[in-house]
C-alpha positions as CSV (number, residue, x, y, z in Angstrom):
1,M,0.0,0.0,0.0
2,A,1.4,3.4,-1.0
3,E,1.9,6.0,1.7
4,T,-0.1,9.2,1.4
5,G,-0.3,12.6,3.0
6,T,1.8,13.1,6.1
7,E,3.3,9.6,6.0
8,A,4.7,10.2,2.5
9,R,6.8,13.1,3.9
10,L,8.2,11.0,6.7
11,R,11.3,8.9,6.6
12,W,10.8,5.7,8.7
13,L,13.8,4.5,10.7
14,E,14.2,1.5,12.9
15,I,14.1,2.3,16.6
16,P,17.3,0.8,17.9
17,I,15.9,-0.3,21.3
18,E,13.1,-2.5,22.4
19,L,9.9,-1.2,23.9
20,P,10.4,-0.9,27.7
21,E,8.0,-2.4,30.2
22,S,4.6,-0.8,30.6
23,G,4.8,2.6,32.4
24,R,8.5,2.9,31.6
25,S,10.6,4.9,29.1
26,E,14.0,4.6,27.6
27,T,16.2,7.1,25.7
28,F,17.9,6.7,22.4
29,E,19.2,8.9,19.6
30,L,18.7,9.0,15.9
31,D,20.4,11.5,13.6
32,G,21.5,13.6,16.5
33,I,18.0,13.9,17.9
34,P,17.6,12.8,21.6
35,L,14.4,10.7,21.8
36,L,12.4,9.0,24.5
37,L,10.5,5.8,23.8
38,C,7.6,5.4,26.2
39,N,5.3,2.5,26.9
40,A,1.8,3.7,27.9
41,D,-0.1,0.6,28.8
42,G,1.4,-1.4,25.9
43,R,1.2,1.5,23.4
44,P,4.5,2.9,22.1
45,F,5.0,6.7,21.9
46,V,8.1,8.7,21.0
47,V,8.8,12.2,22.1
48,R,11.8,14.4,21.9
49,D,13.8,13.7,25.1
50,E,13.6,17.3,26.3
51,C,11.2,18.9,28.8
52,P,9.6,21.9,27.0
53,H,10.0,23.8,30.3
54,V,13.7,23.5,31.1
55,Q,15.2,21.3,28.3
56,T,16.2,18.5,30.6
57,S,15.8,14.8,29.9
58,M,12.3,13.3,30.6
59,Q,13.9,9.9,31.3
60,G,12.6,8.4,34.5
61,G,9.4,10.4,34.4
62,T,6.2,8.7,35.6
63,I,3.8,7.5,32.9
64,Q,0.1,7.2,33.9
65,G,-2.2,6.4,31.0
66,T,-0.9,8.6,28.2
67,I,0.4,11.3,30.5
68,L,4.2,11.7,31.1
69,E,5.4,13.6,34.1
70,C,8.7,15.4,34.1
71,P,11.0,14.0,36.7
72,L,12.5,17.4,37.5
73,H,9.6,19.7,38.2
74,G,6.5,17.5,37.9
75,G,5.1,19.2,34.7
76,Q,3.0,16.9,32.6
77,L,2.3,16.4,28.9
78,D,0.2,14.1,26.8
79,L,2.2,11.5,24.9
80,R,-0.3,11.4,22.1
81,D,0.3,14.9,20.9
82,G,2.7,16.6,23.3
83,T,0.0,18.9,24.7
84,P,0.9,20.4,28.1
85,V,-1.3,19.0,30.9
86,A,0.1,20.5,34.1
87,M,2.4,23.4,34.9
88,P,5.2,24.3,34.7
89,I,5.1,22.9,31.1
90,R,3.5,25.5,28.9
91,R,4.7,24.6,25.4
92,P,3.9,21.4,23.6
93,A,6.5,18.6,23.3
94,T,7.6,17.3,19.9
95,C,6.0,13.9,19.3
96,Y,6.9,11.5,16.5
97,P,4.7,8.7,14.9
98,V,5.6,5.1,15.7
99,R,4.6,2.0,13.8
100,E,5.5,-1.7,13.8
101,R,8.2,-2.6,11.3
102,S,6.8,-4.2,8.1
103,E,9.8,-6.6,7.9
104,G,9.2,-8.2,11.3
105,A,9.6,-7.5,15.0
106,G,10.5,-4.1,16.2
107,L,9.3,-0.5,15.9
108,E,9.9,2.4,13.5
109,I,9.8,6.1,14.0
110,G,8.7,8.6,11.4
111,L,11.0,11.5,11.2
112,P,10.4,14.5,8.9
113,A,12.6,14.3,5.8
114,R,14.3,17.6,6.8
115,A,15.2,16.2,10.2
116,V,17.0,13.3,8.6
117,E,18.7,14.9,5.7
118,G,21.4,17.6,5.8
119,P,23.0,19.3,8.8
120,D,21.7,19.1,12.4
121,R,18.5,21.1,12.5
122,R,17.6,21.0,16.1
123,R,18.3,24.7,16.6
124,P,17.7,27.4,14.0
125,T,20.8,29.0,12.5
126,T,19.1,32.0,10.9
127,G,15.9,34.0,11.4
128,P,14.4,36.4,13.9
129,A,15.0,34.1,17.0
130,V,18.7,33.9,16.2
131,A,19.0,37.6,15.4
132,E,17.3,38.4,18.7
133,G,19.7,36.0,20.5
134,E,22.7,37.6,18.9
135,R,21.5,41.0,20.0
136,Q,21.0,39.8,23.5
137,G,24.4,38.2,23.5
138,R,26.0,41.5,22.5
139,R,24.3,43.3,25.4
140,H,25.3,40.5,27.7
141,R,28.9,40.7,26.7
142,A,28.9,44.4,27.1
143,F,27.6,44.2,30.7
144,E,30.0,41.4,31.7
145,S,33.1,43.0,30.1
146,G,33.0,46.2,32.0
147,P,32.8,49.8,30.8
148,E,35.9,49.7,28.6
149,K,34.4,46.8,26.5
150,A,30.9,48.4,26.4
151,E,32.1,50.9,23.9
152,D,33.4,48.1,21.7
153,A,30.0,46.3,21.9
154,R,28.2,49.5,20.9
155,E,30.6,49.9,17.9
156,E,29.9,46.3,16.9
157,R,26.2,47.0,16.6
158,K,26.7,49.9,14.2
């Protein structure tokens, strides 16, 4: 059967670990992306292994139903779509589709073609967010460097 829609734009890769016990999770990495394989009552889910609140690993978080709780601050998200369920998580987590391998035992993860091809695309390298970060970095350097370097930083912005 031919893939259509969203599935046609995904690249399916074998998940290199086995599904953990129910209610548990295990980390792995594919193409430089830290991932977390979760077993929610026998159903596999994969999310980016990064809490949307503080960018720490979600490994070891409690899983109840389809809700994953961050082990650091107790924020919760829904494994089905990454939706925040409890504070302090406010932004959705990145979730990836999972399916059983067509060639036999094991699971596959669907990564967007752009995440698999080319350079590491976890963080933007251009655009408004980067430009703002660069501006903040200049201000930060100016404050930390003392008055003699502040003038250099101002000149750099011109």
